[in-house]
Structure formats: structure tokens, C-alpha cells
N, C-alpha and C positions, 0 to 999 in steps of 0.2 A: 363779480368784480370786473372792472374795466382793464383793458390792456393799455399801458402808457408807453409811448416811445419818445426818446429825446433825439430829435433830428438836428444834425449839424451838416452844413453844406457850404460850398463856395468859399472855403477858407483862403485867406490871403493875408499878406503882411506888407501893407503899403508903407509902413514906417516902423515904429517900435511896437505897435499894437498888432495883434492877430485878430482880424475881424472875420465875420462871416454870418451866414444865415443860421439861426437857431430857433427852434420852437419845441414846444411840448405838444405831442399829439395823442388824443384819445378819440378813436374812431375817426370821424370827419371833422372834429374840432381841433384847431391849431391855436396855441396860446404862446405869446401874445397875439401873433398872427402868423400866417403861413410863411411869409418872407421877411420875418423880423431879423434885422441886422444888428449885431451887438459886438462888443469886444470879448470874443470867445475865451481867450486865455485868462484875462482878468476875471471874467465871470466864473469860470471853473475854479480859479484860485479862491474866490470868495465863497463859492458853494461847497468847497471841500470840507469846511468845518461842520456844516450841516450833514453832509454825506457821512463823515466819520461818526458823528453823533448817532445817526440812523443805523450805521453798520454795527455799532457796539452797544446800543441801548435797546432794551426791550420796550420801554415806553418812550414815545417820541413826540415832540412838538417843535418843529423847526421851519424856518422860512428860507426860500430861495428867491432872491431878488434879481430882476434884470436891471442892467445898468442904464440903458438908454431909454428910460421911460418909467412911468409909475406902475410897473407890473411886478407881480410876485406870485408864487404859489407856496402854500404851506402844506406840510404833512403832519398829521396828528394820528395817534393811535397807540395800540399796545399789541405786541406779537406780530403776526404776519399781515393783519388787515389794517390798512391805513386809509384815512380820509384825506383826499387832496382837494384843496380849495384854491381856485384860480381867482386872483384879486387884481382889479384895475382901479386906479385912483382911490384906493382904500375900500372899495366896494366888492363884495363877493359876486363873481359872475357865474360860477359853476362849481358844484361840488360833486364828487363821486368817490367810490372806494377802489383802491388798487392793492396789489400784493407787494409787500415790502421786498421780498426776494427778487421779484421781477424789476422793480424800480432800481435796486442796487445793481442788477445785471445790465440794465439799460444805461445807467450812469457810467459804468465801467467801459462799456462799448464806446460811448461818446468820448470818454477821456482817452481811450486807445486811439481813436480816429484823430483826435487833436495831437496826441503824442507822435503818431506816424507822420503827420504833416510837419511838425517841428523838426523831426529827424531829417526831413528832406531839405530843410533850409540850409543855405551855405553858412 
């Protein structure tokens, strides 16, 4: 199984949106790309329903869509082994296996980083 990381960096709030760099990393692969900029707060709010489904269901088939482009990744599987499929323009670009518990932990770390940023705002 591969190790998946959720990277968020350069968070800023130029207006009502919280934006920043976000990507999903497996080894040297970055999806959608290494310096992908998106609306981070809105993204996680949308992803939370899939995260909750993943957290409380043994069998899973959910999608995590990026806002600023035709990119998504899906998680499918049962138990601790999940298949992640990275999709661009409706076409599968790369598939691999990841550990469910590791993904949940990575998601939680990314959300905590976002939460810490929001606490620093006036």
C-alpha cells in the first residue's frame, strides 16, 4: 500500500474565502498538481461528508472534488484497504491502494492545520 499525504500550505484570507496550496501526494506524484491553489475552507466543508462516511462505514465509495478545476479523487473499498483513483476531466489518471486509517489521520492533520490558521484570524 502507498502512503498518501494531504498537503496544505500558504493559507491566506484575501476576502471572505480562505485560499491556499493543496494537493494529494503519493510518493513523487502530486494531484492535481504540486502548487494547486483552491478555496481550502470551502473544499474541506464539501469533503467533510465523504470523510464522515469513510469514518463510520466499513464499505465505502466516495468522491472528493476540487473546486477550481475538473479534478477529483475517489476512495472505494471495504475494511482498511481502499483504492484511490485520481481523476482529471472525467478520466482516471492513476490508481493505487491506501490504508483507510492513514487517510483518516492525514485528513485530520490537514483540518487541524486549517483550524489553527482560522484561530489566528482577527
